[in-house]
N, CA, C, O and the ligand as a Tripos MOL2 file, in Angstrom:
@<TRIPOS>MOLECULE
protein
  301   299    76     0     0
PROTEIN
NO_CHARGES

@<TRIPOS>ATOM
      1 N           0.8300   -1.2020    0.0000 N.3       1 MET1
      2 CA          0.0000    0.0000    0.0000 C.3       1 MET1
      3 C           0.8720    1.2630    0.0000 C.2       1 MET1
      4 O           0.6920    2.1460   -0.8380 O.2       1 MET1
      5 N           1.8150    1.3400    0.9440 N.am      2 ILE2
      6 CA          2.6690    2.5280    1.0250 C.3       2 ILE2
      7 C           3.4740    2.6850   -0.2600 C.2       2 ILE2
      8 O           3.6170    3.7940   -0.7750 O.2       2 ILE2
      9 N           3.9920    1.5950   -0.7710 N.am      3 ASP3
     10 CA          4.7790    1.6760   -2.0070 C.3       3 ASP3
     11 C           3.9620    2.2620   -3.1510 C.2       3 ASP3
     12 O           4.4670    3.0710   -3.9280 O.2       3 ASP3
     13 N           2.7050    1.8540   -3.2530 N.am      4 LYS4
     14 CA          1.8440    2.3610   -4.3340 C.3       4 LYS4
     15 C           1.5390    3.8490   -4.1320 C.2       4 LYS4
     16 O           1.5150    4.6120   -5.0980 O.2       4 LYS4
     17 N           1.3090    4.2580   -2.8940 N.am      5 VAL5
     18 CA          1.0440    5.6790   -2.6140 C.3       5 VAL5
     19 C           2.2870    6.5080   -2.9470 C.2       5 VAL5
     20 O           2.1980    7.5620   -3.5780 O.2       5 VAL5
     21 N           3.4420    6.0120   -2.5110 N.am      6 GLN6
     22 CA          4.6930    6.7320   -2.7940 C.3       6 GLN6
     23 C           4.9670    6.7960   -4.3000 C.2       6 GLN6
     24 O           5.3650    7.8360   -4.8260 O.2       6 GLN6
     25 N           4.7500    5.6860   -4.9720 N.am      7 GLU7
     26 CA          4.9510    5.6380   -6.4240 C.3       7 GLU7
     27 C           4.0440    6.6610   -7.1210 C.2       7 GLU7
     28 O           4.4820    7.3720   -8.0250 O.2       7 GLU7
     29 N           2.7740    6.7280   -6.6910 N.am      8 TYR8
     30 CA          1.8280    7.6920   -7.2530 C.3       8 TYR8
     31 C           2.3140    9.1140   -6.9980 C.2       8 TYR8
     32 O           2.3000    9.9510   -7.9010 O.2       8 TYR8
     33 N           2.7450    9.3880   -5.7640 N.am      9 PHE9
     34 CA          3.1470   10.7590   -5.4420 C.3       9 PHE9
     35 C           4.3890   11.1640   -6.2350 C.2       9 PHE9
     36 O           4.4780   12.2960   -6.7110 O.2       9 PHE9
     37 N           5.3300   10.2630   -6.3750 N.am     10 ILE10
     38 CA          6.5350   10.5670   -7.1630 C.3      10 ILE10
     39 C           6.1480   10.8460   -8.6160 C.2      10 ILE10
     40 O           6.6870   11.7590   -9.2420 O.2      10 ILE10
     41 N           5.2260   10.0660   -9.1410 N.am     11 GLU11
     42 CA          4.7630   10.2710  -10.5260 C.3      11 GLU11
     43 C           4.1500   11.6570  -10.7080 C.2      11 GLU11
     44 O           4.4850   12.3580  -11.6630 O.2      11 GLU11
     45 N           3.2590   12.0590   -9.8070 N.am     12 ILE12
     46 CA          2.6310   13.3800   -9.9630 C.3      12 ILE12
     47 C           3.6280   14.4990   -9.6670 C.2      12 ILE12
     48 O           3.5220   15.5890  -10.2290 O.2      12 ILE12
     49 N           4.5950   14.2330   -8.7890 N.am     13 SER13
     50 CA          5.6430   15.2310   -8.5100 C.3      13 SER13
     51 C           6.5040   15.4590   -9.7440 C.2      13 SER13
     52 O           6.8660   16.5930  -10.0590 O.2      13 SER13
     53 N           6.8270   14.3810  -10.4350 N.am     14 ASN14
     54 CA          7.6280   14.5060  -11.6600 C.3      14 ASN14
     55 C           6.8660   15.2800  -12.7370 C.2      14 ASN14
     56 O           7.4510   16.1020  -13.4420 O.2      14 ASN14
     57 N           5.5710   15.0210  -12.8640 N.am     15 LYS15
     58 CA          4.7600   15.7700  -13.8380 C.3      15 LYS15
     59 C           4.7000   17.2460  -13.4620 C.2      15 LYS15
     60 O           4.8320   18.1190  -14.3190 O.2      15 LYS15
     61 N           4.5000   17.5160  -12.1710 N.am     16 HIS16
     62 CA          4.4290   18.9030  -11.6970 C.3      16 HIS16
     63 C           5.7570   19.6190  -11.9360 C.2      16 HIS16
     64 O           5.7720   20.8000  -12.2830 O.2      16 HIS16
     65 N           6.8600   18.9160  -11.7530 N.am     17 GLU17
     66 CA          8.1920   19.5160  -11.9400 C.3      17 GLU17
     67 C           8.3960   20.0080  -13.3750 C.2      17 GLU17
     68 O           9.0660   21.0150  -13.5990 O.2      17 GLU17
     69 N           7.8200   19.2990  -14.3370 N.am     18 LYS18
     70 CA          7.9770   19.7130  -15.7420 C.3      18 LYS18
     71 C           7.3520   21.0780  -15.9920 C.2      18 LYS18
     72 O           7.8120   21.8220  -16.8590 O.2      18 LYS18
     73 N           6.3100   21.4140  -15.2410 N.am     19 LYS19
     74 CA          5.6480   22.7170  -15.3990 C.3      19 LYS19
     75 C           6.2700   23.7880  -14.5100 C.2      19 LYS19
     76 O           6.4180   24.9400  -14.9190 O.2      19 LYS19
     77 N           6.6350   23.3940  -13.2840 N.am     20 SER20
     78 CA          7.0190   24.3980  -12.2850 C.3      20 SER20
     79 C           8.5230   24.4760  -12.0240 C.2      20 SER20
     80 O           9.0220   25.4930  -11.5430 O.2      20 SER20
     81 N           9.2440   23.3970  -12.3430 N.am     21 GLY21
     82 CA         10.6640   23.3530  -12.0180 C.3      21 GLY21
     83 C          10.9480   22.9110  -10.5910 C.2      21 GLY21
     84 O          12.1070   22.8310  -10.1870 O.2      21 GLY21
     85 N           9.9130   22.6250   -9.8340 N.am     22 TYR22
     86 CA         10.0770   22.2120   -8.4360 C.3      22 TYR22
     87 C           9.5180   20.8150   -8.2550 C.2      22 TYR22
     88 O           8.3700   20.5410   -8.6070 O.2      22 TYR22
     89 N          10.3490   19.9240   -7.6960 N.am     23 ASN23
     90 CA          9.8960   18.5590   -7.4590 C.3      23 ASN23
     91 C           9.5860   18.3920   -5.9740 C.2      23 ASN23
     92 O          10.4890   18.3770   -5.1380 O.2      23 ASN23
     93 N           8.3100   18.2680   -5.6600 N.am     24 TYR24
     94 CA          7.8850   18.1580   -4.2490 C.3      24 TYR24
     95 C           8.4690   16.9400   -3.5600 C.2      24 TYR24
     96 O           8.8410   17.0130   -2.3890 O.2      24 TYR24
     97 N           8.5540   15.8260   -4.2640 N.am     25 TRP25
     98 CA          9.0900   14.6270   -3.6270 C.3      25 TRP25
     99 C          10.5690   14.8170   -3.2870 C.2      25 TRP25
    100 O          10.9850   14.6430   -2.1420 O.2      25 TRP25
    101 N          11.3440   15.1750   -4.2930 N.am     26 ASP26
    102 CA         12.7920   15.2560   -4.1090 C.3      26 ASP26
    103 C          13.2260   16.3540   -3.1460 C.2      26 ASP26
    104 O          14.1970   16.1890   -2.4070 O.2      26 ASP26
    105 N          12.5040   17.4760   -3.1530 N.am     27 ASN27
    106 CA         12.9460   18.6410   -2.3870 C.3      27 ASN27
    107 C          12.2540   18.8370   -1.0500 C.2      27 ASN27
    108 O          12.7150   19.6210   -0.2200 O.2      27 ASN27
    109 N          11.1580   18.1360   -0.8350 N.am     28 HIS28
    110 CA         10.4050   18.4070    0.3960 C.3      28 HIS28
    111 C           9.8220   17.1460    1.0340 C.2      28 HIS28
    112 O          10.1570   16.8170    2.1720 O.2      28 HIS28
    113 N           8.9670   16.4510    0.3190 N.am     29 VAL29
    114 CA          8.1430   15.4120    0.9500 C.3      29 VAL29
    115 C           8.9720   14.2330    1.4570 C.2      29 VAL29
    116 O           8.6600   13.6890    2.5160 O.2      29 VAL29
    117 N          10.0050   13.8260    0.7450 N.am     30 LYS30
    118 CA         10.7800   12.6720    1.2430 C.3      30 LYS30
    119 C          11.4320   12.9860    2.5920 C.2      30 LYS30
    120 O          11.6370   12.0850    3.4040 O.2      30 LYS30
    121 N          11.7580   14.2540    2.8320 N.am     31 TYR31
    122 CA         12.3230   14.6360    4.1320 C.3      31 TYR31
    123 C          11.2380   14.6870    5.2030 C.2      31 TYR31
    124 O          11.4610   14.2930    6.3470 O.2      31 TYR31
    125 N          10.0650   15.1750    4.8180 N.am     32 VAL32
    126 CA          8.9390   15.2060    5.7510 C.3      32 VAL32
    127 C           8.5980   13.7850    6.2000 C.2      32 VAL32
    128 O           8.3150   13.5570    7.3760 O.2      32 VAL32
    129 N           8.6230   12.8390    5.2770 N.am     33 VAL33
    130 CA          8.3090   11.4480    5.6120 C.3      33 VAL33
    131 C           9.2910   10.9210    6.6590 C.2      33 VAL33
    132 O           8.8740   10.2710    7.6180 O.2      33 VAL33
    133 N          10.5620   11.1840    6.4960 N.am     34 GLN34
    134 CA         11.5510   10.6830    7.4580 C.3      34 GLN34
    135 C          11.3580   11.3030    8.8380 C.2      34 GLN34
    136 O          11.4390   10.6030    9.8470 O.2      34 GLN34
    137 N          11.1050   12.6010    8.8910 N.am     35 ILE35
    138 CA         10.8730   13.2820   10.1730 C.3      35 ILE35
    139 C           9.5980   12.7530   10.8200 C.2      35 ILE35
    140 O           9.5710   12.4930   12.0230 O.2      35 ILE35
    141 N           8.5450   12.5930   10.0250 N.am     36 ALA36
    142 CA          7.2680   12.0940   10.5520 C.3      36 ALA36
    143 C           7.4290   10.6860   11.1240 C.2      36 ALA36
    144 O           6.8730   10.3760   12.1780 O.2      36 ALA36
    145 N           8.1900    9.8340   10.4300 N.am     37 LEU37
    146 CA          8.3950    8.4680   10.9380 C.3      37 LEU37
    147 C           9.2310    8.4750   12.2100 C.2      37 LEU37
    148 O           8.9670    7.6910   13.1220 O.2      37 LEU37
    149 N          10.2380    9.3480   12.2890 N.am     38 ASP38
    150 CA         11.0370    9.4550   13.5230 C.3      38 ASP38
    151 C          10.1400    9.8400   14.6990 C.2      38 ASP38
    152 O          10.2110    9.2400   15.7720 O.2      38 ASP38
    153 N           9.2980   10.8470   14.4790 N.am     39 LEU39
    154 CA          8.3890   11.2820   15.5470 C.3      39 LEU39
    155 C           7.3820   10.1870   15.8880 C.2      39 LEU39
    156 O           7.0830    9.9610   17.0610 O.2      39 LEU39
    157 N           6.8660    9.5190   14.8850 N.am     40 ALA40
    158 CA          5.8710    8.4650   15.1090 C.3      40 ALA40
    159 C           6.4380    7.3250   15.9560 C.2      40 ALA40
    160 O           5.7530    6.7720   16.8170 O.2      40 ALA40
    161 N           7.7030    6.9860   15.6940 N.am     41 ARG41
    162 CA          8.3370    5.9220   16.4930 C.3      41 ARG41
    163 C           8.4660    6.3460   17.9550 C.2      41 ARG41
    164 O           8.3030    5.5300   18.8620 O.2      41 ARG41
    165 N           8.7540    7.6100   18.1740 N.am     42 GLU42
    166 CA          8.9130    8.1010   19.5510 C.3      42 GLU42
    167 C           7.6120    8.0040   20.3410 C.2      42 GLU42
    168 O           7.6360    7.7810   21.5510 O.2      42 GLU42
    169 N           6.4900    8.1690   19.6700 N.am     43 VAL43
    170 CA          5.2030    8.1630   20.3890 C.3      43 VAL43
    171 C           4.3840    6.9120   20.0800 C.2      43 VAL43
    172 O           3.1950    6.8460   20.3920 O.2      43 VAL43
    173 N           5.0300    5.9190   19.4640 N.am     44 GLN44
    174 CA          4.3820    4.6370   19.1170 C.3      44 GLN44
    175 C           3.0920    4.8470   18.3090 C.2      44 GLN44
    176 O           2.0860    4.1790   18.5450 O.2      44 GLN44
    177 N           3.1380    5.7720   17.3690 N.am     45 ALA45
    178 CA          1.9930    5.9810   16.4800 C.3      45 ALA45
    179 C           1.9860    4.9010   15.3930 C.2      45 ALA45
    180 O           2.9630    4.1750   15.2110 O.2      45 ALA45
    181 N           0.8930    4.8180   14.6980 N.am     46 ASP46
    182 CA          0.7640    3.8530   13.6040 C.3      46 ASP46
    183 C           1.6350    4.3170   12.4320 C.2      46 ASP46
    184 O           1.3380    5.3220   11.7860 O.2      46 ASP46
    185 N           2.7030    3.5810   12.1700 N.am     47 LEU47
    186 CA          3.6910    4.0130   11.1720 C.3      47 LEU47
    187 C           3.1140    4.0660    9.7590 C.2      47 LEU47
    188 O           3.4780    4.9410    8.9730 O.2      47 LEU47
    189 N           2.2200    3.1390    9.4340 N.am     48 GLU48
    190 CA          1.6460    3.1290    8.0920 C.3      48 GLU48
    191 C           0.7730    4.3670    7.8630 C.2      48 GLU48
    192 O           0.8540    5.0080    6.8150 O.2      48 GLU48
    193 N          -0.0500    4.6890    8.8430 N.am     49 ILE49
    194 CA         -0.9220    5.8690    8.7100 C.3      49 ILE49
    195 C          -0.0760    7.1380    8.6310 C.2      49 ILE49
    196 O          -0.3460    8.0210    7.8170 O.2      49 ILE49
    197 N           0.9420    7.2250    9.4760 N.am     50 VAL50
    198 CA          1.7960    8.4160    9.4850 C.3      50 VAL50
    199 C           2.5420    8.5520    8.1560 C.2      50 VAL50
    200 O           2.6330    9.6490    7.6050 O.2      50 VAL50
    201 N           3.0680    7.4520    7.6470 N.am     51 GLU51
    202 CA          3.8350    7.5350    6.4030 C.3      51 GLU51
    203 C           2.9440    7.9370    5.2240 C.2      51 GLU51
    204 O           3.3220    8.7930    4.4250 O.2      51 GLU51
    205 N           1.7810    7.3310    5.1170 N.am     52 ILE52
    206 CA          0.8700    7.6900    4.0230 C.3      52 ILE52
    207 C           0.4390    9.1530    4.1560 C.2      52 ILE52
    208 O           0.3810    9.8810    3.1650 O.2      52 ILE52
    209 N           0.1420    9.5720    5.3680 N.am     53 SER53
    210 CA         -0.2650   10.9660    5.5880 C.3      53 SER53
    211 C           0.8520   11.9320    5.2110 C.2      53 SER53
    212 O           0.6020   12.9670    4.5940 O.2      53 SER53
    213 N           2.0790   11.5940    5.5810 N.am     54 ALA54
    214 CA          3.2190   12.4610    5.2560 C.3      54 ALA54
    215 C           3.4370   12.5260    3.7470 C.2      54 ALA54
    216 O           3.6950   13.5970    3.1990 O.2      54 ALA54
    217 N           3.3330   11.3950    3.0870 N.am     55 ILE55
    218 CA          3.5180   11.3760    1.6280 C.3      55 ILE55
    219 C           2.4840   12.2790    0.9500 C.2      55 ILE55
    220 O           2.8040   12.9970    0.0020 O.2      55 ILE55
    221 N           1.2530   12.2360    1.4370 N.am     56 LEU56
    222 CA          0.1590   12.9350    0.7500 C.3      56 LEU56
    223 C          -0.1350   14.3320    1.2990 C.2      56 LEU56
    224 O          -1.0770   14.9800    0.8420 O.2      56 LEU56
    225 N           0.6520   14.8130    2.2700 N.am     57 HIS57
    226 CA          0.2580   16.0630    2.9390 C.3      57 HIS57
    227 C           0.2320   17.2760    2.0020 C.2      57 HIS57
    228 O          -0.4710   18.2450    2.2880 O.2      57 HIS57
    229 N           0.9700   17.2490    0.9030 N.am     58 ASP58
    230 CA          0.9490   18.3690   -0.0440 C.3      58 ASP58
    231 C           0.3480   17.9700   -1.3920 C.2      58 ASP58
    232 O           0.6260   18.6140   -2.4030 O.2      58 ASP58
    233 N          -0.4610   16.9320   -1.4190 N.am     59 VAL59
    234 CA         -0.9900   16.4320   -2.6830 C.3      59 VAL59
    235 C          -1.8170   17.4960   -3.4170 C.2      59 VAL59
    236 O          -1.8090   17.5410   -4.6480 O.2      59 VAL59
    237 N          -2.5200   18.3410   -2.6800 N.am     60 ALA60
    238 CA         -3.3370   19.3790   -3.3340 C.3      60 ALA60
    239 C          -2.4570   20.3930   -4.0720 C.2      60 ALA60
    240 O          -2.8420   20.9080   -5.1220 O.2      60 ALA60
    241 N          -1.2750   20.6750   -3.5170 N.am     61 LYS61
    242 CA         -0.3560   21.5960   -4.1960 C.3      61 LYS61
    243 C           0.1610   20.9700   -5.4860 C.2      61 LYS61
    244 O           0.1950   21.6110   -6.5370 O.2      61 LYS61
    245 N           0.5590   19.7210   -5.3850 N.am     62 VAL62
    246 CA          1.1440   19.0410   -6.5430 C.3      62 VAL62
    247 C           0.1110   18.8970   -7.6620 C.2      62 VAL62
    248 O           0.4410   19.0470   -8.8380 O.2      62 VAL62
    249 N          -1.1240   18.6100   -7.2980 N.am     63 LEU63
    250 CA         -2.1960   18.4550   -8.2930 C.3      63 LEU63
    251 C          -2.8550   19.7890   -8.6400 C.2      63 LEU63
    252 O          -3.7350   19.8520   -9.4980 O.2      63 LEU63
    253 N          -2.4170   20.8630   -7.9580 N.am     64 GLU64
    254 CA         -2.9550   22.2190   -8.1930 C.3      64 GLU64
    255 C          -4.4760   22.2330   -8.0690 C.2      64 GLU64
    256 O          -5.1860   22.7590   -8.9270 O.2      64 GLU64
    257 N          -4.9490   21.6440   -6.9870 N.am     65 LEU65
    258 CA         -6.3880   21.5580   -6.7380 C.3      65 LEU65
    259 C          -6.8600   22.7870   -5.9730 C.2      65 LEU65
    260 O          -6.2500   23.1640   -4.9730 O.2      65 LEU65
    261 N          -7.9350   23.4120   -6.4300 N.am     66 ARG66
    262 CA         -8.6070   24.5100   -5.6980 C.3      66 ARG66
    263 C          -7.5800   25.4280   -5.0410 C.2      66 ARG66
    264 O          -7.5500   25.5800   -3.8200 O.2      66 ARG66
    265 N          -6.7430   26.0340   -5.8780 N.am     67 GLU67
    266 CA         -5.5970   26.7970   -5.3810 C.3      67 GLU67
    267 C          -5.9730   28.0540   -4.5950 C.2      67 GLU67
    268 O          -5.1190   28.6550   -3.9430 O.2      67 GLU67
    269 N          -7.2360   28.4510   -4.6530 N.am     68 ASN68
    270 CA         -7.6600   29.6100   -3.8640 C.3      68 ASN68
    271 C          -8.0200   29.2170   -2.4260 C.2      68 ASN68
    272 O          -8.3920   30.0710   -1.6210 O.2      68 ASN68
    273 N          -7.9090   27.9290   -2.1080 N.am     69 GLU69
    274 CA         -8.2190   27.4550   -0.7580 C.3      69 GLU69
    275 C          -6.9450   26.9040   -0.1160 C.2      69 GLU69
    276 O          -5.9650   26.6380   -0.8120 O.2      69 GLU69
    277 N          -6.9550   26.7330    1.1870 N.am     70 SER70
    278 CA         -5.7930   26.2090    1.9100 C.3      70 SER70
    279 C          -5.4790   24.7860    1.4450 C.2      70 SER70
    280 O          -6.3380   23.9050    1.4760 O.2      70 SER70
    281 N          -4.2370   24.5780    1.0160 N.am     71 HIS71
    282 CA         -3.8850   23.2600    0.4840 C.3      71 HIS71
    283 C          -3.9860   22.1590    1.5350 C.2      71 HIS71
    284 O          -4.2790   21.0090    1.2060 O.2      71 HIS71
    285 N          -3.7460   22.5080    2.7970 N.am     72 ASN72
    286 CA         -3.8310   21.4820    3.8360 C.3      72 ASN72
    287 C          -5.2650   21.0020    4.0280 C.2      72 ASN72
    288 O          -5.4870   19.8380    4.3600 O.2      72 ASN72
    289 N          -6.2290   21.8750    3.8250 N.am     73 VAL73
    290 CA         -7.6320   21.4880    3.9550 C.3      73 VAL73
    291 C          -8.0720   20.7190    2.7060 C.2      73 VAL73
    292 O          -8.7280   19.6820    2.8070 O.2      73 VAL73
    293 N          -7.7100   21.2310    1.5400 N.am     74 VAL74
    294 CA         -8.0950   20.5740    0.2700 C.3      74 VAL74
    295 C          -7.4650   19.1770    0.1950 C.2      74 VAL74
    296 O          -8.1290   18.1990   -0.1490 O.2      74 VAL74
    297 N          -6.1960   19.1090    0.5170 N.am     75 GLY75
    298 CA         -5.4900   17.8230    0.4560 C.3      75 GLY75
    299 C          -6.0850   16.8050    1.3810 C.2      75 GLY75
    300 O          -5.6040   15.6730    1.4460 O.2      75 GLY75
    301 FE          4.6440   20.4290    3.0170 Fe       76 LIG76
@<TRIPOS>BOND
     1     1     2 1
     2     2     3 1
     3     3     4 2
     4     3     5 am
     5     5     6 1
     6     6     7 1
     7     7     8 2
     8     7     9 am
     9     9    10 1
    10    10    11 1
    11    11    12 2
    12    11    13 am
    13    13    14 1
    14    14    15 1
    15    15    16 2
    16    15    17 am
    17    17    18 1
    18    18    19 1
    19    19    20 2
    20    19    21 am
    21    21    22 1
    22    22    23 1
    23    23    24 2
    24    23    25 am
    25    25    26 1
    26    26    27 1
    27    27    28 2
    28    27    29 am
    29    29    30 1
    30    30    31 1
    31    31    32 2
    32    31    33 am
    33    33    34 1
    34    34    35 1
    35    35    36 2
    36    35    37 am
    37    37    38 1
    38    38    39 1
    39    39    40 2
    40    39    41 am
    41    41    42 1
    42    42    43 1
    43    43    44 2
    44    43    45 am
    45    45    46 1
    46    46    47 1
    47    47    48 2
    48    47    49 am
    49    49    50 1
    50    50    51 1
    51    51    52 2
    52    51    53 am
    53    53    54 1
    54    54    55 1
    55    55    56 2
    56    55    57 am
    57    57    58 1
    58    58    59 1
    59    59    60 2
    60    59    61 am
    61    61    62 1
    62    62    63 1
    63    63    64 2
    64    63    65 am
    65    65    66 1
    66    66    67 1
    67    67    68 2
    68    67    69 am
    69    69    70 1
    70    70    71 1
    71    71    72 2
    72    71    73 am
    73    73    74 1
    74    74    75 1
    75    75    76 2
    76    75    77 am
    77    77    78 1
    78    78    79 1
    79    79    80 2
    80    79    81 am
    81    81    82 1
    82    82    83 1
    83    83    84 2
    84    83    85 am
    85    85    86 1
    86    86    87 1
    87    87    88 2
    88    87    89 am
    89    89    90 1
    90    90    91 1
    91    91    92 2
    92    91    93 am
    93    93    94 1
    94    94    95 1
    95    95    96 2
    96    95    97 am
    97    97    98 1
    98    98    99 1
    99    99   100 2
   100    99   101 am
   101   101   102 1
   102   102   103 1
   103   103   104 2
   104   103   105 am
   105   105   106 1
   106   106   107 1
   107   107   108 2
   108   107   109 am
   109   109   110 1
   110   110   111 1
   111   111   112 2
   112   111   113 am
   113   113   114 1
   114   114   115 1
   115   115   116 2
   116   115   117 am
   117   117   118 1
   118   118   119 1
   119   119   120 2
   120   119   121 am
   121   121   122 1
   122   122   123 1
   123   123   124 2
   124   123   125 am
   125   125   126 1
   126   126   127 1
   127   127   128 2
   128   127   129 am
   129   129   130 1
   130   130   131 1
   131   131   132 2
   132   131   133 am
   133   133   134 1
   134   134   135 1
   135   135   136 2
   136   135   137 am
   137   137   138 1
   138   138   139 1
   139   139   140 2
   140   139   141 am
   141   141   142 1
   142   142   143 1
   143   143   144 2
   144   143   145 am
   145   145   146 1
   146   146   147 1
   147   147   148 2
   148   147   149 am
   149   149   150 1
   150   150   151 1
   151   151   152 2
   152   151   153 am
   153   153   154 1
   154   154   155 1
   155   155   156 2
   156   155   157 am
   157   157   158 1
   158   158   159 1
   159   159   160 2
   160   159   161 am
   161   161   162 1
   162   162   163 1
   163   163   164 2
   164   163   165 am
   165   165   166 1
   166   166   167 1
   167   167   168 2
   168   167   169 am
   169   169   170 1
   170   170   171 1
   171   171   172 2
   172   171   173 am
   173   173   174 1
   174   174   175 1
   175   175   176 2
   176   175   177 am
   177   177   178 1
   178   178   179 1
   179   179   180 2
   180   179   181 am
   181   181   182 1
   182   182   183 1
   183   183   184 2
   184   183   185 am
   185   185   186 1
   186   186   187 1
   187   187   188 2
   188   187   189 am
   189   189   190 1
   190   190   191 1
   191   191   192 2
   192   191   193 am
   193   193   194 1
   194   194   195 1
   195   195   196 2
   196   195   197 am
   197   197   198 1
   198   198   199 1
   199   199   200 2
   200   199   201 am
   201   201   202 1
   202   202   203 1
   203   203   204 2
   204   203   205 am
   205   205   206 1
   206   206   207 1
   207   207   208 2
   208   207   209 am
   209   209   210 1
   210   210   211 1
   211   211   212 2
   212   211   213 am
   213   213   214 1
   214   214   215 1
   215   215   216 2
   216   215   217 am
   217   217   218 1
   218   218   219 1
   219   219   220 2
   220   219   221 am
   221   221   222 1
   222   222   223 1
   223   223   224 2
   224   223   225 am
   225   225   226 1
   226   226   227 1
   227   227   228 2
   228   227   229 am
   229   229   230 1
   230   230   231 1
   231   231   232 2
   232   231   233 am
   233   233   234 1
   234   234   235 1
   235   235   236 2
   236   235   237 am
   237   237   238 1
   238   238   239 1
   239   239   240 2
   240   239   241 am
   241   241   242 1
   242   242   243 1
   243   243   244 2
   244   243   245 am
   245   245   246 1
   246   246   247 1
   247   247   248 2
   248   247   249 am
   249   249   250 1
   250   250   251 1
   251   251   252 2
   252   251   253 am
   253   253   254 1
   254   254   255 1
   255   255   256 2
   256   255   257 am
   257   257   258 1
   258   258   259 1
   259   259   260 2
   260   259   261 am
   261   261   262 1
   262   262   263 1
   263   263   264 2
   264   263   265 am
   265   265   266 1
   266   266   267 1
   267   267   268 2
   268   267   269 am
   269   269   270 1
   270   270   271 1
   271   271   272 2
   272   271   273 am
   273   273   274 1
   274   274   275 1
   275   275   276 2
   276   275   277 am
   277   277   278 1
   278   278   279 1
   279   279   280 2
   280   279   281 am
   281   281   282 1
   282   282   283 1
   283   283   284 2
   284   283   285 am
   285   285   286 1
   286   286   287 1
   287   287   288 2
   288   287   289 am
   289   289   290 1
   290   290   291 1
   291   291   292 2
   292   291   293 am
   293   293   294 1
   294   294   295 1
   295   295   296 2
   296   295   297 am
   297   297   298 1
   298   298   299 1
   299   299   300 2
@<TRIPOS>SUBSTRUCTURE
     1 MET1         2 RESIDUE 1 A MET
     2 ILE2         6 RESIDUE 1 A ILE
     3 ASP3        10 RESIDUE 1 A ASP
     4 LYS4        14 RESIDUE 1 A LYS
     5 VAL5        18 RESIDUE 1 A VAL
     6 GLN6        22 RESIDUE 1 A GLN
     7 GLU7        26 RESIDUE 1 A GLU
     8 TYR8        30 RESIDUE 1 A TYR
     9 PHE9        34 RESIDUE 1 A PHE
    10 ILE10       38 RESIDUE 1 A ILE
    11 GLU11       42 RESIDUE 1 A GLU
    12 ILE12       46 RESIDUE 1 A ILE
    13 SER13       50 RESIDUE 1 A SER
    14 ASN14       54 RESIDUE 1 A ASN
    15 LYS15       58 RESIDUE 1 A LYS
    16 HIS16       62 RESIDUE 1 A HIS
    17 GLU17       66 RESIDUE 1 A GLU
    18 LYS18       70 RESIDUE 1 A LYS
    19 LYS19       74 RESIDUE 1 A LYS
    20 SER20       78 RESIDUE 1 A SER
    21 GLY21       82 RESIDUE 1 A GLY
    22 TYR22       86 RESIDUE 1 A TYR
    23 ASN23       90 RESIDUE 1 A ASN
    24 TYR24       94 RESIDUE 1 A TYR
    25 TRP25       98 RESIDUE 1 A TRP
    26 ASP26      102 RESIDUE 1 A ASP
    27 ASN27      106 RESIDUE 1 A ASN
    28 HIS28      110 RESIDUE 1 A HIS
    29 VAL29      114 RESIDUE 1 A VAL
    30 LYS30      118 RESIDUE 1 A LYS
    31 TYR31      122 RESIDUE 1 A TYR
    32 VAL32      126 RESIDUE 1 A VAL
    33 VAL33      130 RESIDUE 1 A VAL
    34 GLN34      134 RESIDUE 1 A GLN
    35 ILE35      138 RESIDUE 1 A ILE
    36 ALA36      142 RESIDUE 1 A ALA
    37 LEU37      146 RESIDUE 1 A LEU
    38 ASP38      150 RESIDUE 1 A ASP
    39 LEU39      154 RESIDUE 1 A LEU
    40 ALA40      158 RESIDUE 1 A ALA
    41 ARG41      162 RESIDUE 1 A ARG
    42 GLU42      166 RESIDUE 1 A GLU
    43 VAL43      170 RESIDUE 1 A VAL
    44 GLN44      174 RESIDUE 1 A GLN
    45 ALA45      178 RESIDUE 1 A ALA
    46 ASP46      182 RESIDUE 1 A ASP
    47 LEU47      186 RESIDUE 1 A LEU
    48 GLU48      190 RESIDUE 1 A GLU
    49 ILE49      194 RESIDUE 1 A ILE
    50 VAL50      198 RESIDUE 1 A VAL
    51 GLU51      202 RESIDUE 1 A GLU
    52 ILE52      206 RESIDUE 1 A ILE
    53 SER53      210 RESIDUE 1 A SER
    54 ALA54      214 RESIDUE 1 A ALA
    55 ILE55      218 RESIDUE 1 A ILE
    56 LEU56      222 RESIDUE 1 A LEU
    57 HIS57      226 RESIDUE 1 A HIS
    58 ASP58      230 RESIDUE 1 A ASP
    59 VAL59      234 RESIDUE 1 A VAL
    60 ALA60      238 RESIDUE 1 A ALA
    61 LYS61      242 RESIDUE 1 A LYS
    62 VAL62      246 RESIDUE 1 A VAL
    63 LEU63      250 RESIDUE 1 A LEU
    64 GLU64      254 RESIDUE 1 A GLU
    65 LEU65      258 RESIDUE 1 A LEU
    66 ARG66      262 RESIDUE 1 A ARG
    67 GLU67      266 RESIDUE 1 A GLU
    68 ASN68      270 RESIDUE 1 A ASN
    69 GLU69      274 RESIDUE 1 A GLU
    70 SER70      278 RESIDUE 1 A SER
    71 HIS71      282 RESIDUE 1 A HIS
    72 ASN72      286 RESIDUE 1 A ASN
    73 VAL73      290 RESIDUE 1 A VAL
    74 VAL74      294 RESIDUE 1 A VAL
    75 GLY75      298 RESIDUE 1 A GLY
    76 LIG76      301 GROUP 0 **** ****
């Protein structure tokens, strides 16, 4: 499951990079995932839920969904 979510996010990040020059996966989200997992281990949170949430936390930005609204709410 996580592999498929990550694969999807990398795919849309690569497409977004062709238009914007910024790759969300390479420059931001992969680091967020590592920090989120470190924190999750400290508090014994569900690692799968945390990892999927971290991967997708900026999905609205990458997909340019409803850009006049807060991306964290849309995502
Ligand atoms: Fe972010």
